N, C-alpha and C positions, 0 to 999 in steps of 0.2 A: 562204369565204362572201363574197358581194358584195351590196350593197344599192343599189337604184335607186329614184329618184322616178318615179312612173308616173301615167298617166291624166289626169284633169282639171287637175291642178296644172301638168303639163308643157304641156298644150294651152293653157291660159289664159295661162301665162307667155309662150308664143310669140306669142299674140295681143295681148300687152300689156294683158291684163285683170287685175283684182285676183285673187290666188290666195287662196281661202278655206281649203280643207282640203288637207292633203298626205297622199297615200297612198304607201306604200313596198312594194316587193316584194323578198323575200330569196331569192337564188339560191345553191344549194350548201349548204343547211342543212336541219335537220329539227326536229321538235317538241321532242325531248329537249334538243338543243343550245340552242334558244331559251329553254327554261325554265331551264336551268342558268345562262344569262346574265342572268336576272332578268326576262325578258319575261313578261307575264301573258296566258295564252291566253283569248280571248273567243269565238272562232268555234266553232260546233258542226259545221256541214256541211263546213267546211274550216278549216285552221289560220290564224287571225288572232290577232295578239298586240299588246298595248299596250307601248310602250317604257317601261322602268322609270322614266325621268325625264320625258320629254316627253309621255307618254301618247298619242302619235300611233300610228296603226295600221300594223302591219307584217305582211304576208301572205306565207306561203311561196309560191314559184312553183308553179303548179299547172296541170294539164290537166283537162278535163272531157269526159265521154262520156255522150251522151244515152241514157237507159234507160226513160223514161216520158213521160207527157203533162205539158203546162204548162211553167212556168219553174223548177220545183224538181226535175224528174226527171233528175238528173245524178249520175253516179258521178265523184267527184273523186279525183285522185292528186296529192299534195303531198309531195314529198321532195327530197333533194339531187340526184336524177337529172334533175329537170325543168329545162330550159334557159329563159333569158329569152325567147327567140324563141317557144318553145312556150307560155309564159304569155301573151305579147302576142297570139298568134294566136287565143286564145279570146275576145278582147275584141270589142265590137260594131262600132265604127267605126275607120278608120285613124287619125283625128285623136286618138283615145283610146288608141292602141296605140303611143305613143312613150314611151321611157324616157330618163332622164338619170342618168348615173353620178355618183359623189361628186366627180369632177373637173370636172363640168360638161359632159361630152361626151354627145351624144345617140345613142341606139340606136334606129334607125328602119327595121326590116326590111320594113315594109308601106307605106312611102312616105307616112306621115301628114303630114310637113312639106310635101310637094308638094301634098297635098290642102288643107292649110291655106292655102297661097298661092293655090290655084285656087278657094278657097271652096267645096269640094265635101264633102258628107257621103257617105262611101262605106263599105260593109261590108268587114270584113277578109277573111272567108273564107266559103265556102258554109255553114259551120256556123252562120251568122247565123240561119238558119231554125229552128234547134233551140230558140230561146228566144222565145216570143211576146211577152214584155214589150218586146222590142227595137222592135216596131212603135211603141209609145207613146213609148219613149225617143228614137227618131230623130225622130218628129214634134215632140217637145219641144225637141230640139236645133235643129230647123229654125226653131221659134219663137224660141228664145233667140238664135240667131245671124243671124236674118233681117236685122236692121239692118246687119250687116256684109257682107251680100251672099251668104250661104251658100245653096246649093240642094242637093237630094238627087240623087245619081247615078241615072240611069235604071235601071241594073241593080239598084240597091238598092231602088228603088220597086217593081220587079218582084217581088223577094223579099218585100217587105212585103205586097204584094197576095196572094202565094202563101200567106203565113201566115194572112192574113185569111180566105182561102177554105178553109183546112184545118180551121177550127173550133177551132184551138188557143187562140184568144183566150178561148174559153169557160172555160178553166182558170185565168184570172187572177182573183185575189181582189178583192173590192170595195175593200179597203184599199189594195192596190197600184195599182189603177186610179185611185183618188182621189189618191194621193200624186203620181203622174205628172201628173195633171190639175191639181192644185194648183200644182205647180212650173211647169207651162206657163202657167197663169193669172197667174203672177207675173212673166212675161217682158214685154218691151216690146211684143211683137206676139203676144198669146195667140191671136188668131184664126187664125194660121198652123197651130197645133197641130191645130185642128179641121178646117181645110181639107185638110191633109195626110191625116188619118185618113179623111176622106170620100173623098179621091182614090183611096186604096188599098182602099176598101171595108171599112174597120175601124170607122168611126163608128157604123154601124148595130148593131155587135156589142155595144156597151156604152152607147151613148147614142142610141137610135132616136128618142127624143122630139125631139132636135135634128136628126138626119139627115132626118126627114120634113118639115121646114120648107121644104126646097128644092123648088121647084115650086108652092108655095102663093102665089098672087098677092095683092097689096094694091092699093088705089086709087092710080092713077098720080099724082093731084093731091098726095097726102101722101107717097107713096113712089115717087119717080121711078125708083128701082132695081127696083121692083115685087116682086121675089122675096123671100119672108119669110126664107129662109136667108141670102141675101146681106145683107139688112138686119140680121139678127142679128149677123153678122160685123162689119158696119160699126159697129153699136152697141157691140159689145165692144171694138173698136179705139178708139172714142171714149172709152169708159169708162176704158180703160187710159191714155189721154192725160190724163184729168181726175183720176185717182186711182190710187194703188198698193194700195188696200184690196181684199183678196181677196173679201170679201162683196159689194162693189160690182160687181166684175167678174163674179162668179157670177150676180148678179141681172140684169146686162145680158145675160148668156148665155141666161138662162132666162125673160126677161120676156114673150116671145111664144109660149111653149110651147102656150098655149091655142088658138092659131090652127090647130093641127093637128086640133082638135076641131070646127072650123066645117064644117057641111055644104057640099059643093061648090056646091049650088044658091044659096048666099048669097055666094059669092065674087064680087068681091074684097073685100067688106066682111066684118067679123068682129065682129058684135055679141056682147057678153058674153064675148069671148075672155080678158079679164083674170081674171074669176071662174073660167072653165073651166080656166085654167092652174094654179090653186092645188092641186088634187088631183094634177095631173101633176107639179108640183114636189115635192109631198110624196112621191110614189112614187119619183122619181129620187133624192131625198135619202136616203130609207130604203134604197134598193138600193145606193147608192154610199157610204153612211155619211158624208154631207156634214155638216160641223159645223153646229150649231143656229143660230149667228149668221148664217151664209150662207143657210140655209133660211128663217129668219124674215124677213130683208130681202127675199129673192127673192119670197116670197109677198105681201108688202105692195106691192112694185113691180108685180107682175103684176096685183094687184087694183085699184090706184089710179093707175097712171101716166097713163091716159087722162083721169082727172079733172083732173089738174094741167094737161095740155095744153089742156083746155077751161075753164080757170079763169075766163076772162072771162064765160062764160055761167052761172056758178054764183051762186046767191043767197048772202047773208050766212049764212043758216041752213045751207045746204049746205056752205059753207066751214068753219064751226065743226064741223059733224058730221064732215067729212072729217078735220080735225085730231084730233078725238076718236078716230076709228077707227084712225088711224095711230099713236095714242098718243104724239103729239108732246110732250105736257107731261112725261111721265115719262121719255121716251127721246129727248132732243133730238139726241144724236149720230146715232142711227139715222135720225131725221128728216132731218138734213143729208145722210146717205148716200143716202136715198131720193130726195132732190131731184137729187143728182148723177146718179143712175140715170135719172131722168126727162129730164134734159138730154142724157145720152148717147143715149137712145132717140130724142129729137127731132133732134139734130144728126148722128146716125149714119145718114144717108140721103144719097142722091146729090144733090150740090150744096147740102146743108143744113149742111155743116160749119161755115161761118162765120156762119150766121144767128143773130141774137140770140134768147135764150130768156127774155123778160121775166117769164114765169110764175114762174120760180124766185125772183126778188127780190120779186115781188108776194106770193106765199104766205109768204115769210119775213117780210115786213112785217106781214101779218095775224097771223102767229104771235107776233111781238114785241108787238103790241098786246094780243093776247088773253092772253099769258103773264103780263102784269102784273095781270090780274084774278084774285085769289086768294080763297080761302074765308073768310079771317079777318074781313073787314068784315061778311059775311053772318052769320057765327056771332055776332059781337058785337051784331048787330041783333036777335038772338033767333030767327033761322031755324034749323030743326033737320032732321036726317036727310036724306032724299032731296031735300027742298026746296032744300037748299044747292046740290046739283049742278045742279038746274034753274035756280036763280037765277044761278049762274055762267055757265051756257050762255046764258041770255037776255042777260046783261050783255055777254058776248063777241059775241053776234050784233049787239047795238046798236053796239058799238065798230067792228065790221067794216062795218056799214052807214054809219056816219059817215065812215069812211075811203074807202069806195066813192064816196060823195057828193062828197068833196073832189076825187077823181080824175076 
């Protein structure tokens, strides 16, 4: 029996990146022998075991044979006859098909180390097309390693396009799609994930609401990049620079979904696109099982981001009403996230990256002023019921008016 470190741990080690999880493959053994040594079996579709002490995962070397649709339709063989080379051959990319033995020597039958040096994401074998999930995985790796200069090999892009055209992506579960998308949104360059999927014709398969934004124009004065799809990618990139928060990045991604609902006769303006986007975001989140915190922030950003951009034109009454609708008083952290999204939308435009966004500090100032106005003094003065809420609203409006007059 021989044990090898495999997959992402070897790849990240060679790239001098932090190694998070270690996966091991066992060659020359079988289930009974592993159990006798105290390993605990956890895999159902193929034998994966937890080490009796470290609890790290050890999988028997295996081969896979396609027998059905989707990414689960495989017959797996895992026993002492399967070689390390056979196990590595079923992996997606050459950079993920490098093993390291317990003496530190590398086993690299598919030239993954060379592709690491060339910064190339390349499939291991033609069997790549058997698993549609690999389209999303490769797009995610392209996003994750973009800052290191990685690109996808042309022949791999061709296979990804072939999978997209085969309708095999239809067999991916919403949970699996969201898991890959969530991981991609957490990278330094999440926009690359969506750009790659669009390039190979896969984006329309699971996120048509985003895909159809390309080709929809905006007013050149406010959007020198013009195209709504291009702007969305720029806003997402800016959001990723401003925050690591998943909900903020998802909201940046979806903030302009409503523009696809604008009649072409009204292009390039998009009146009411914020409100139109709410139902679209609801549908996307329901379909992909997006977490509620992401959905809630995305809906608020869609509905109100234009209000913040035009803050200078709002009356004191409108400003307090806006803060009420955003529920800034009860959810201050979400309010902060909302403002970051507004900034990302504004600065995520051609030549707008370094432009100041004073609206953010201005609304924060109004919020701070209004937050200090509480119900207690009105209760103590004898005001009751719904009148308390109105009295607080009026007091906040007066405070904002005074602040506006000073400025």
